[in-house]
C-alpha positions as CSV (number, residue, x, y, z in Angstrom):
1,M,-37.1,20.3,-46.3
2,I,-36.7,21.0,-50.0
3,R,-33.5,22.9,-49.5
4,T,-32.1,20.1,-47.4
5,L,-33.0,17.4,-49.9
6,L,-31.8,19.4,-52.9
7,K,-28.3,19.4,-51.4
8,S,-28.1,15.8,-52.5
9,L,-28.8,16.6,-56.1
10,R,-25.2,17.9,-56.8
11,E,-23.9,16.6,-60.1
12,Y,-27.4,15.7,-61.3
13,G,-28.6,19.3,-61.0
14,K,-27.6,20.0,-64.7
15,S,-29.8,17.0,-65.9
16,A,-32.7,18.3,-63.8
17,V,-32.5,21.8,-65.2
18,L,-32.2,20.5,-68.7
19,T,-35.2,18.3,-68.2
20,M,-37.3,21.3,-67.3
21,L,-36.0,23.3,-70.3
22,V,-36.7,20.4,-72.6
23,M,-40.2,20.0,-71.2
24,T,-40.8,23.6,-71.9
25,G,-39.8,23.1,-75.5
26,E,-42.1,20.1,-75.8
27,V,-45.0,22.1,-74.4
28,L,-44.3,25.0,-76.7
29,M,-44.5,22.7,-79.7
30,E,-47.7,21.1,-78.5
31,T,-49.3,24.5,-78.0
32,L,-48.4,25.6,-81.6
33,I,-50.0,22.6,-83.2
34,P,-53.7,23.5,-82.5
35,Y,-53.3,27.0,-83.7
36,T,-51.5,25.8,-86.9
37,M,-54.3,23.3,-87.4
38,A,-56.8,26.2,-87.2
39,Q,-54.8,28.0,-90.0
40,L,-54.9,24.8,-92.0
41,I,-58.7,24.6,-91.7
42,D,-59.4,28.3,-92.3
43,Q,-56.9,29.1,-95.0
44,G,-56.3,25.7,-96.5
45,F,-59.3,23.5,-96.5
46,A,-61.9,26.2,-96.5
47,E,-60.3,28.0,-99.5
48,G,-59.0,24.9,-101.3
49,N,-55.5,26.3,-101.2
50,L,-53.4,23.1,-101.9
51,P,-49.9,24.6,-101.6
52,F,-50.8,26.1,-98.3
53,I,-52.2,22.8,-97.1
54,V,-49.0,21.0,-98.1
55,K,-46.8,23.7,-96.5
56,T,-48.8,23.8,-93.3
57,G,-49.0,20.0,-93.1
58,L,-45.2,19.8,-93.3
59,V,-45.0,22.4,-90.5
60,L,-47.3,20.3,-88.4
61,V,-45.2,17.2,-89.0
62,L,-42.1,19.1,-88.0
63,Y,-43.8,20.4,-84.8
64,A,-44.8,16.8,-83.9
65,L,-41.3,15.4,-84.5
66,V,-39.6,18.2,-82.5
67,S,-42.2,17.6,-79.7
68,M,-41.5,13.9,-79.7
69,A,-37.7,14.5,-79.6
70,F,-38.1,16.9,-76.7
71,G,-40.3,14.4,-74.9
72,S,-37.9,11.5,-75.3
73,L,-34.9,13.6,-74.3
74,G,-36.9,14.9,-71.3
75,S,-37.7,11.3,-70.2
76,L,-34.1,10.3,-70.5
77,L,-32.7,13.3,-68.6
78,G,-35.5,13.1,-66.0
79,A,-34.8,9.4,-65.3
80,R,-31.0,10.2,-65.0
81,A,-31.7,13.1,-62.6
82,G,-34.2,11.1,-60.5
83,T,-32.2,8.0,-60.1
84,G,-29.0,10.0,-59.5
85,F,-30.7,12.1,-56.9
86,A,-32.0,8.9,-55.1
87,K,-28.5,7.5,-55.2
88,N,-26.9,10.6,-53.6
89,L,-29.8,10.8,-51.1
90,R,-29.3,7.3,-49.9
91,G,-25.5,7.8,-49.8
92,D,-25.8,11.0,-47.8
93,M,-28.2,9.3,-45.3
94,Y,-26.0,6.3,-44.9
95,H,-22.9,8.5,-44.5
96,R,-24.8,10.5,-41.8
97,I,-25.8,7.3,-40.0
98,Q,-22.2,6.1,-39.9
99,A,-21.3,9.3,-38.0
100,F,-24.1,8.8,-35.4
101,S,-23.2,8.0,-31.8
102,F,-25.1,5.4,-29.9
103,A,-27.2,8.2,-28.5
104,N,-28.3,9.2,-32.0
105,I,-29.0,5.7,-33.0
106,D,-31.2,5.2,-29.9
107,R,-33.5,7.9,-31.3
108,F,-34.3,5.8,-34.4
109,S,-35.2,2.2,-34.5
110,T,-33.3,-0.1,-36.9
111,S,-36.5,-0.8,-38.8
112,S,-37.3,2.9,-39.1
113,I,-33.8,3.6,-40.6
114,I,-34.3,0.8,-43.1
115,T,-37.7,2.2,-44.2
116,R,-36.2,5.7,-44.6
117,L,-33.4,4.3,-46.7
118,T,-35.7,2.3,-49.0
119,T,-39.4,3.1,-49.1
120,D,-39.1,6.8,-48.2
121,V,-36.2,7.4,-50.7
122,T,-38.2,5.7,-53.4
123,N,-41.2,7.9,-52.7
124,V,-39.1,11.1,-52.8
125,Q,-37.4,9.9,-56.0
126,N,-40.8,9.3,-57.7
127,A,-42.0,12.7,-56.6
128,F,-38.8,14.4,-57.7
129,T,-38.8,12.8,-61.2
130,M,-42.5,13.6,-61.6
131,S,-41.9,17.2,-60.4
132,I,-39.1,18.1,-62.8
133,R,-41.2,16.7,-65.7
134,M,-44.9,16.9,-64.9
135,A,-44.6,19.8,-62.5
136,V,-43.0,21.9,-65.3
137,R,-45.0,20.4,-68.2
138,T,-48.5,20.7,-66.7
139,P,-48.4,24.3,-65.5
140,M,-46.7,25.4,-68.7
141,T,-49.3,23.6,-70.8
142,L,-52.0,25.2,-68.6
143,I,-50.5,28.7,-69.0
144,F,-49.8,28.4,-72.7
145,S,-53.3,26.9,-73.4
146,I,-55.0,29.7,-71.5
147,V,-52.9,32.3,-73.3
148,M,-53.8,30.9,-76.7
149,T,-57.5,30.6,-75.7
150,T,-57.4,34.3,-74.7
151,F,-55.8,35.1,-78.0
152,I,-58.6,33.5,-79.8
153,S,-61.3,35.1,-77.6
154,W,-61.2,36.5,-74.1
155,K,-64.7,35.2,-73.6
156,F,-63.5,31.7,-74.0
157,A,-60.7,32.4,-71.5
158,V,-63.2,33.6,-69.0
159,V,-65.0,30.2,-69.2
160,T,-61.8,28.3,-68.6
161,A,-60.7,30.6,-65.8
162,L,-63.9,29.9,-63.9
163,A,-62.8,26.3,-63.5
164,V,-59.5,27.1,-61.7
165,P,-60.9,28.1,-58.3
166,V,-63.0,24.9,-58.3
167,L,-60.0,22.7,-58.9
168,I,-57.8,24.4,-56.4
169,T,-60.4,24.1,-53.7
170,A,-60.8,20.4,-54.4
171,F,-57.0,19.9,-54.2
172,V,-56.8,21.7,-50.8
173,I,-59.8,20.0,-49.2
174,L,-58.8,16.5,-50.3
175,G,-55.1,17.1,-49.5
176,R,-55.9,18.0,-45.9
177,K,-57.9,14.9,-45.5
178,V,-55.4,12.5,-47.0
179,F,-52.1,13.8,-45.6
180,P,-52.6,12.5,-41.9
181,I,-53.3,9.1,-43.4
182,F,-49.9,8.9,-45.1
183,M,-48.3,10.0,-41.8
184,R,-49.9,6.9,-40.1
185,V,-48.9,4.6,-43.0
186,F,-45.2,5.2,-42.7
187,K,-45.1,4.6,-39.0
188,K,-46.9,1.3,-39.7
189,Y,-44.3,0.5,-42.4
190,D,-41.6,0.9,-39.6
191,R,-43.6,-1.6,-37.5
192,L,-43.9,-4.0,-40.4
193,N,-40.2,-3.9,-41.1
194,A,-39.5,-4.4,-37.4
195,D,-41.7,-7.5,-37.3
196,V,-40.1,-9.0,-40.4
197,Q,-36.6,-8.2,-39.1
198,E,-37.3,-9.7,-35.7
199,N,-39.0,-12.8,-37.1
200,V,-36.1,-13.6,-39.5
201,R,-33.5,-12.9,-36.9
202,G,-35.2,-15.1,-34.4
203,I,-36.6,-17.7,-36.7
204,R,-35.0,-20.5,-34.7
205,V,-36.8,-19.4,-31.5
206,V,-40.1,-19.0,-33.4
207,K,-39.9,-22.5,-34.7
208,S,-38.7,-24.0,-31.4
209,F,-41.8,-22.5,-29.7
210,V,-44.1,-23.3,-32.7
211,R,-45.1,-19.7,-32.9
212,E,-45.3,-19.5,-36.7
213,T,-49.1,-18.9,-36.7
214,Y,-48.7,-16.1,-34.1
215,E,-46.0,-14.4,-36.2
216,E,-48.1,-14.8,-39.3
217,D,-51.2,-13.2,-37.6
218,K,-49.1,-10.3,-36.3
219,F,-47.7,-9.7,-39.8
220,R,-51.1,-10.0,-41.4
221,K,-52.6,-7.5,-38.9
222,T,-49.9,-4.8,-39.6
223,S,-50.1,-5.5,-43.4
224,G,-53.9,-5.3,-43.3
225,E,-53.7,-1.9,-41.5
226,I,-51.4,-0.5,-44.2
227,Y,-53.8,-1.9,-46.8
228,S,-56.8,-0.3,-45.1
229,D,-55.1,3.1,-44.8
230,F,-54.1,3.1,-48.4
231,V,-57.6,2.1,-49.5
232,T,-59.0,5.0,-47.4
233,A,-56.5,7.4,-48.9
234,E,-57.2,6.3,-52.4
235,R,-60.9,6.5,-51.8
236,I,-60.6,10.1,-50.8
237,M,-58.3,11.0,-53.6
238,A,-60.6,9.2,-56.1
239,W,-63.0,12.2,-55.7
240,L,-60.4,14.4,-57.3
241,N,-60.8,12.9,-60.8
242,P,-64.6,13.2,-61.1
243,V,-64.5,16.8,-59.8
244,M,-61.7,17.7,-62.1
245,M,-63.0,16.0,-65.2
246,G,-66.6,17.1,-64.5
247,T,-65.4,20.8,-64.2
248,S,-63.3,20.5,-67.3
249,Y,-66.0,18.9,-69.5
250,I,-68.5,21.5,-68.4
251,M,-65.9,24.1,-69.5
252,M,-65.6,22.3,-72.9
253,L,-69.4,22.1,-73.4
254,A,-69.7,25.8,-72.6
255,I,-67.2,26.7,-75.3
256,A,-68.7,24.3,-77.8
257,F,-72.2,25.5,-77.1
258,I,-71.2,29.2,-77.7
259,G,-69.4,28.4,-80.9
260,A,-71.9,25.9,-82.2
261,Y,-74.9,28.1,-81.5
262,L,-73.5,30.8,-83.6
263,I,-72.0,28.8,-86.4
264,V,-74.5,26.0,-87.1
265,G,-76.9,26.9,-89.8
266,K,-74.7,29.7,-91.2
267,D,-73.3,29.7,-94.7
268,A,-70.3,31.8,-93.8
269,T,-67.3,30.3,-92.1
270,T,-67.0,33.2,-89.7
271,V,-69.4,34.7,-87.3
272,S,-69.4,37.6,-84.9
273,I,-69.4,36.6,-81.2
274,M,-70.3,39.6,-79.0
275,G,-68.3,41.8,-81.3
276,E,-65.4,39.4,-81.9
277,T,-64.8,37.4,-85.1
278,V,-64.2,33.6,-84.6
279,T,-63.5,31.2,-87.4
280,T,-64.4,27.5,-87.4
281,G,-60.8,26.6,-87.3
282,L,-60.2,28.9,-84.3
283,L,-63.2,27.4,-82.5
284,N,-61.7,23.9,-83.2
285,S,-58.3,25.0,-81.7
286,A,-60.1,26.5,-78.7
287,L,-61.6,23.1,-78.0
288,S,-58.2,21.5,-78.4
289,Y,-56.7,23.9,-75.9
290,T,-59.5,23.1,-73.6
291,M,-58.6,19.4,-73.9
292,Q,-55.0,20.4,-73.1
293,I,-56.1,22.3,-70.1
294,L,-58.1,19.1,-69.0
295,M,-55.0,16.9,-69.5
296,S,-52.9,19.5,-67.6
297,C,-55.3,19.4,-64.7
298,M,-55.2,15.6,-64.7
299,G,-51.4,15.7,-64.7
300,L,-51.4,18.3,-62.0
301,S,-53.6,16.2,-59.8
302,M,-51.1,13.3,-60.2
303,V,-48.3,15.6,-59.1
304,V,-50.3,16.8,-56.1
305,I,-51.1,13.2,-55.0
306,M,-47.4,12.2,-55.4
307,I,-46.2,15.2,-53.4
308,I,-48.8,14.6,-50.7
309,M,-47.6,10.9,-50.5
310,S,-44.0,11.9,-50.4
311,R,-44.2,14.8,-48.0
312,E,-44.1,12.6,-44.9
313,S,-41.2,10.7,-46.5
314,M,-39.4,14.0,-47.0
315,R,-39.8,14.9,-43.4
316,R,-38.5,11.5,-42.2
317,I,-35.5,11.7,-44.5
318,C,-34.7,15.2,-43.3
319,E,-34.8,14.0,-39.7
320,I,-31.8,11.8,-40.6
321,L,-30.0,14.4,-42.6
322,K,-30.4,17.1,-40.0
323,E,-29.6,14.9,-37.0
324,E,-26.4,16.2,-35.5
325,P,-24.0,13.6,-34.2
326,A,-23.9,13.7,-30.4
327,I,-20.2,12.9,-30.4
328,R,-17.8,14.8,-32.5
329,N,-14.0,15.3,-32.8
330,P,-12.6,18.3,-30.9
331,E,-11.0,21.1,-32.9
332,D,-7.4,20.0,-32.1
333,P,-7.6,16.4,-31.2
334,V,-5.0,14.3,-29.4
335,M,-3.7,11.8,-31.9
336,E,-1.9,9.3,-29.7
337,V,-3.0,7.3,-26.6
338,A,0.0,7.0,-24.2
339,D,-1.0,3.9,-22.3
340,G,-4.0,1.9,-21.1
341,S,-4.6,3.6,-17.7
342,I,-8.3,4.5,-17.1
343,T,-9.7,7.1,-14.7
344,F,-13.4,7.8,-13.8
345,K,-13.8,11.0,-11.9
346,D,-17.2,12.1,-10.4
347,V,-19.0,10.4,-13.3
348,N,-22.7,10.6,-13.7
349,F,-24.5,9.4,-16.8
350,R,-28.1,9.2,-18.1
351,Y,-29.2,8.1,-21.6
352,S,-31.4,11.1,-22.2
353,E,-32.2,14.4,-20.5
354,S,-35.7,13.2,-19.9
355,A,-34.6,10.1,-18.0
356,E,-35.9,10.0,-14.4
357,R,-32.7,8.8,-12.9
358,N,-29.0,8.4,-13.7
359,S,-27.8,5.1,-15.1
360,L,-24.4,5.7,-13.5
361,E,-23.9,7.8,-10.4
362,D,-20.9,9.0,-8.5
363,V,-18.4,6.7,-10.2
364,D,-14.7,7.2,-9.2
365,L,-12.2,4.7,-10.4
366,E,-8.4,4.5,-10.9
367,I,-7.3,1.6,-13.2
368,P,-3.5,1.3,-13.9
369,S,-2.2,0.5,-17.3
370,G,-1.8,-3.3,-17.9
371,A,-4.2,-4.3,-15.1
372,T,-6.7,-7.1,-15.4
373,V,-10.0,-5.8,-14.1
374,G,-13.1,-7.8,-13.5
375,I,-16.6,-6.2,-13.3
376,I,-19.3,-8.1,-11.4
377,G,-22.9,-7.0,-10.8
378,S,-26.5,-8.1,-11.1
379,T,-28.4,-7.6,-14.4
380,G,-29.2,-4.0,-14.9
381,S,-26.4,-2.7,-12.7
382,S,-25.0,-0.7,-15.6
383,K,-21.8,-2.7,-16.2
384,T,-22.1,-2.3,-20.0
385,T,-22.9,1.4,-19.6
386,L,-19.7,1.9,-17.6
387,V,-17.4,0.4,-20.2
388,Q,-19.2,2.1,-23.1
389,L,-18.0,5.5,-21.8
390,I,-14.3,4.4,-22.3
391,P,-14.2,4.4,-26.1
392,R,-16.7,7.3,-26.1
393,L,-19.6,5.4,-27.5
394,Y,-21.5,7.7,-25.1
395,D,-20.4,10.9,-23.4
396,V,-20.7,11.3,-19.7
397,S,-23.5,13.6,-18.5
398,E,-21.2,14.9,-15.7
399,G,-17.6,14.3,-14.7
400,Q,-14.7,13.0,-16.7
401,V,-13.4,9.7,-18.2
402,S,-9.7,9.6,-19.0
403,V,-7.6,7.1,-21.0
404,G,-3.8,7.5,-20.9
405,H,-4.3,10.4,-18.5
406,V,-6.2,12.4,-21.2
407,D,-9.9,13.1,-21.2
408,V,-11.5,10.9,-23.9
409,R,-13.3,13.9,-25.3
410,A,-10.0,15.4,-26.2
411,Y,-8.9,12.5,-28.5
412,D,-9.5,12.0,-32.2
413,L,-12.3,9.5,-32.3
414,K,-10.5,7.0,-34.6
415,T,-7.4,7.2,-32.5
416,L,-9.3,6.5,-29.3
417,R,-11.3,3.7,-30.7
418,D,-8.3,2.0,-32.3
419,A,-6.7,2.0,-28.9
420,V,-9.7,0.8,-27.0
421,S,-11.0,-2.5,-28.5
422,M,-14.4,-3.7,-27.3
423,V,-16.1,-7.0,-27.7
424,L,-19.8,-6.1,-27.3
425,Q,-22.3,-8.2,-25.4
426,K,-24.1,-9.0,-28.6
427,N,-21.5,-10.7,-30.8
428,L,-22.0,-10.0,-34.5
429,L,-20.2,-11.5,-37.5
430,F,-20.7,-10.3,-41.0
431,A,-21.4,-12.4,-44.1
432,G,-18.0,-13.3,-45.5
433,T,-15.1,-15.6,-44.8
434,I,-13.5,-16.0,-41.3
435,R,-10.4,-14.2,-42.6
436,E,-12.5,-11.2,-43.9
437,N,-14.4,-11.0,-40.5
438,L,-11.1,-11.1,-38.6
439,R,-9.6,-8.3,-40.7
440,W,-12.3,-6.0,-39.5
441,G,-10.0,-5.6,-36.5
442,N,-7.0,-4.8,-38.8
443,E,-7.5,-4.7,-42.6
444,H,-3.8,-5.0,-43.1
445,A,-3.2,-8.0,-40.7
446,T,-0.9,-10.7,-42.0
447,D,-1.9,-14.4,-42.0
448,E,0.6,-14.9,-39.1
449,E,-1.0,-12.1,-37.1
450,I,-4.5,-13.6,-37.7
451,R,-3.3,-17.1,-36.5
452,E,-1.7,-15.6,-33.4
453,A,-4.9,-13.7,-32.5
454,C,-7.0,-16.8,-33.0
455,R,-4.6,-18.8,-30.8
456,L,-5.0,-16.2,-28.0
457,A,-8.8,-16.3,-28.4
458,A,-8.7,-20.2,-28.4
459,C,-10.4,-20.4,-31.7
460,D,-7.5,-21.7,-33.8
461,E,-8.5,-25.4,-33.2
462,F,-12.1,-25.3,-34.4
463,I,-11.0,-23.1,-37.4
464,A,-8.5,-25.8,-38.3
465,N,-11.2,-28.4,-38.2
466,M,-13.4,-26.5,-40.7
467,P,-13.2,-27.7,-44.3
468,D,-11.9,-24.4,-45.7
469,G,-10.1,-23.2,-42.6
470,Y,-9.8,-19.4,-42.5
471,D,-11.6,-19.2,-45.9
472,T,-14.8,-20.8,-44.4
473,F,-17.8,-18.7,-45.3
474,I,-19.7,-17.2,-42.4
475,E,-23.4,-16.6,-42.9
476,Q,-25.0,-13.3,-42.0
477,G,-24.9,-12.8,-38.2
478,G,-22.7,-15.9,-37.8
479,S,-25.7,-18.3,-37.9
480,N,-23.6,-21.2,-39.1
481,V,-21.2,-21.2,-36.1
482,S,-22.0,-21.8,-32.4
483,G,-22.4,-19.1,-29.8
484,G,-19.1,-19.9,-28.2
485,Q,-17.3,-20.0,-31.6
486,R,-18.9,-16.6,-32.4
487,Q,-17.6,-15.1,-29.2
488,R,-14.1,-16.4,-29.7
489,L,-13.9,-15.1,-33.2
490,C,-15.1,-11.7,-32.0
491,I,-12.3,-11.7,-29.3
492,A,-9.7,-12.6,-32.0
493,R,-11.0,-9.7,-34.2
494,A,-10.6,-7.3,-31.3
495,L,-7.1,-8.5,-30.5
496,L,-6.0,-7.8,-34.1
497,K,-6.3,-4.1,-33.3
498,K,-3.4,-4.5,-30.8
499,P,-5.3,-2.3,-28.4
500,K,-4.0,-0.6,-25.3
501,V,-7.4,-1.3,-23.6
502,L,-9.3,-4.6,-24.2
503,I,-13.0,-4.7,-23.0
504,L,-14.8,-8.0,-22.9
505,D,-18.5,-7.4,-22.2
506,D,-19.7,-10.8,-21.0
507,S,-17.9,-12.2,-24.1
508,T,-17.1,-15.7,-22.8
509,S,-20.6,-16.5,-21.4
510,A,-21.1,-19.2,-24.1
511,V,-17.6,-20.6,-23.7
512,D,-16.8,-23.6,-21.4
513,T,-14.8,-22.9,-18.3
514,A,-11.7,-24.7,-19.5
515,T,-11.6,-22.6,-22.7
516,D,-12.4,-19.5,-20.6
517,A,-9.4,-20.2,-18.4
518,R,-7.2,-20.8,-21.4
519,I,-8.1,-17.4,-22.9
520,R,-7.4,-15.6,-19.6
521,K,-4.0,-17.4,-19.3
522,S,-3.1,-16.3,-22.9
523,F,-4.0,-12.7,-22.0
524,R,-1.8,-12.7,-18.9
525,E,1.2,-14.2,-20.7
526,V,1.1,-12.6,-24.2
527,I,-0.5,-9.1,-23.7
528,P,0.5,-8.1,-20.2
529,E,0.8,-4.4,-21.1
530,T,-2.8,-4.3,-22.4
531,T,-5.4,-3.2,-19.8
532,K,-8.1,-5.8,-19.7
533,L,-11.6,-5.2,-18.5
534,I,-13.8,-8.3,-18.2
535,I,-17.5,-8.1,-17.5
536,A,-18.6,-11.5,-16.4
537,Q,-21.4,-13.3,-14.5
538,R,-19.1,-16.1,-13.3
539,I,-16.8,-15.4,-10.4
540,A,-14.3,-17.9,-12.0
541,S,-13.8,-15.5,-14.9
542,V,-12.6,-12.6,-12.7
543,R,-11.4,-14.1,-9.4
544,E,-7.7,-13.9,-10.5
545,A,-8.1,-10.3,-11.7
546,D,-5.8,-7.6,-10.2
547,M,-8.9,-5.7,-9.1
548,I,-12.6,-6.5,-9.2
549,I,-15.3,-3.8,-9.5
550,V,-18.6,-4.7,-7.8
551,M,-21.6,-2.7,-9.2
552,D,-25.2,-2.4,-8.1
553,N,-27.9,-0.1,-9.3
554,G,-25.6,2.1,-11.3
555,R,-23.1,2.6,-8.5
556,V,-19.6,1.1,-7.7
557,I,-20.1,-0.4,-4.3
558,D,-16.7,-1.9,-3.8
559,V,-13.3,-2.5,-5.5
560,G,-10.7,-5.0,-4.5
561,D,-9.2,-8.4,-5.2
562,H,-11.1,-11.6,-4.6
563,D,-9.9,-12.3,-1.1
564,A,-10.5,-8.7,0.0
565,L,-14.0,-8.6,-1.4
566,M,-14.9,-12.0,0.1
567,G,-14.0,-10.5,3.5
568,R,-15.9,-7.2,3.3
569,C,-18.4,-7.1,0.4
570,A,-21.7,-8.8,1.1
571,V,-22.9,-8.5,-2.5
572,Y,-19.8,-10.2,-3.9
573,R,-19.9,-12.9,-1.3
574,E,-23.6,-13.5,-2.0
575,V,-22.8,-14.0,-5.8
576,Y,-19.9,-16.3,-4.9
577,D,-22.0,-18.4,-2.5
578,S,-24.9,-18.7,-5.0
579,Q,-22.5,-20.0,-7.7
580,V,-20.8,-22.5,-5.3
581,K,-24.2,-23.8,-4.0
582,G,-25.5,-23.8,-7.6
583,G,-22.8,-26.3,-8.6
584,D,-20.3,-23.9,-10.4
585,G,-17.2,-25.6,-9.3
586,D,-15.0,-23.0,-10.9
587,A,-16.3,-20.4,-8.5
588,A,-14.5,-22.3,-5.8
C-alpha cells in the first residue's frame, strides 16, 4: 500500500526528505541542550566560573535558536509535502475513475467513491504529514536520549530500556483491538454519504411524501453509530496514555531515586555509583533525557494512533488506484468509423462472472447504416443493456458487436464514442448555462450549430422564451427545468457530436406526443444517414421505424416493421392493444 501511495508524492518528495533531515537537525540540537546544561552546572555554577557561564549560556541560546529555526522550517516543508501529496493523490484517484468502465464503477458506490476522495484522503494526508515529522522526530529523540543516558551511566540506560517492551506490548494489544472498529467506521461513512446524497437528490419526493422525519431518523441512526464506534475506539486508545506515562514516570522516579539517595547529604558534588562517577549536573541531564524519552513515547503513540486510523483509508484508496479499467484501447486502434451499420453476432452478456444468468442471450442482429430502429420490451428485458454494448460502455461476455463492419473492441475508444452518441435513460445536466451544457457534445460548436441542434430536438422554442436564452443558468442536475425540457436538451447535446449512430434510451418519455412526433420528423428529414436507435415504451414512438426489435427476458424475440409484427408477434400485439385500450391514441 505504501509503495502505491508514495507514487503520488512525485514533485513533493524533495520537501518530504528535507522535512525529515530538518527534523533530525532539530532533535540533535534538543539533545545537546541537556548535556550542555550539565556542563554549565558542574563547571560553571559549581565552580563560580563566570566566563564559562557566559560562554556556555550563549551556546545554549544558539542551540535553542537553531532548534527553533529547524522546527519552523520543518513545519513549513512538512505542510507543503502533506498538502501536495493529498492534492496529487486526489488527482490520481480522480484520473483513475475517469478511465473506469461502467463495470468498474459498478464495483464502487458513488457515496463510497466520494468518501475515498475526501475523508480517506484527509486521513492519509494527516498520517503522512505526521509521519514525516513526528515519525522521524520521536524515534530520533528516543534514540539520541537513550544514547546520551548511556553515555552518562549505563545503569541509567538499563532503567529506561526496561520501559520499551512494556510500551511496545501496549501499542500492539490496543492496536489490534481498535483497528477493526475503524474498518467498520469507514463503511458507515459510505452509508452516511449515500443517505445524504439520496436525500438531497430526492428532496422533492421526500417533501411531497412528508418523510422528513423518517429521513432525519435514518441520518441520526447512522451518525449515532459512527459516534458510538469512535467513542469505543477512543476509549480503548485512552488506555495508552496512562500505561505510557505511568511507565515513563516510574522510570524517572527510579533514576531520581538512585541519584538522590547517593547525593543528598553529601558535601561533594560528585559521588560514586556502583563504580561510576556521576555529577549533579549529569544527573539533572539524565532526568531531562528521561523527560525527552517520555515526550517521544507520547509523540510515538500519536503516530501509532494516526496510522491505525488511516490504515483502512490507505487500503480503500489503493483499491481505486489499483483497479484496472475493464475496457482499454487496443494496441493499434482503428481511428475512423466508416458508417453507422451495427451487427450483433452470437452475443451473450452478463454484468459479472458471479451472475447466475446472462442479461443478454443469443442476440443476432443486422442493422443497416442510416436505419431508424425502434426497440420495444417490458421493463427488465435488457433494452438498455443491448444499446450500451454499442459504444462499448460494457464489453460482451461472448460474441461480437460491430459498428461500421469493425469489432467495437478494435476501435480507439474516443473515436468510437464520438461516432456513437447516446442519450442515457437518466438525463443529466450540469451546473452552468444552457450553451455550456450543449457544448459538452462539441466544445467547438458554433452558435449556429447549437441553434440547429436545438431545432432538431424541439427545444429551441422554450429556450427562446427564457429570460437569458442560451445563457440561462442551469442548476445542478437540471433541477430548474422540467423533465421534458431536460430530455430535449440532452438530445440536442448528443446531436452536436454529429454522430453516425444516435441512441435514444427512452429519452422522450417526458415529452408530449406532438413534440415527440416533431423530433422524429426532424430526424428523418435532416439526419437520414445517421443510424437511429430509439428505446421507447410507446408504440407511437417507434411504429414508423424501418425495423422494430422486440425484446423479452434478455432475448430478441422478433424483428420487423409495425405491420409485420402486428401480424406475427404476440408480445408486440399485446403491448399495442394495451396502449390502445388504455387510451393512448397515438398507438393507433
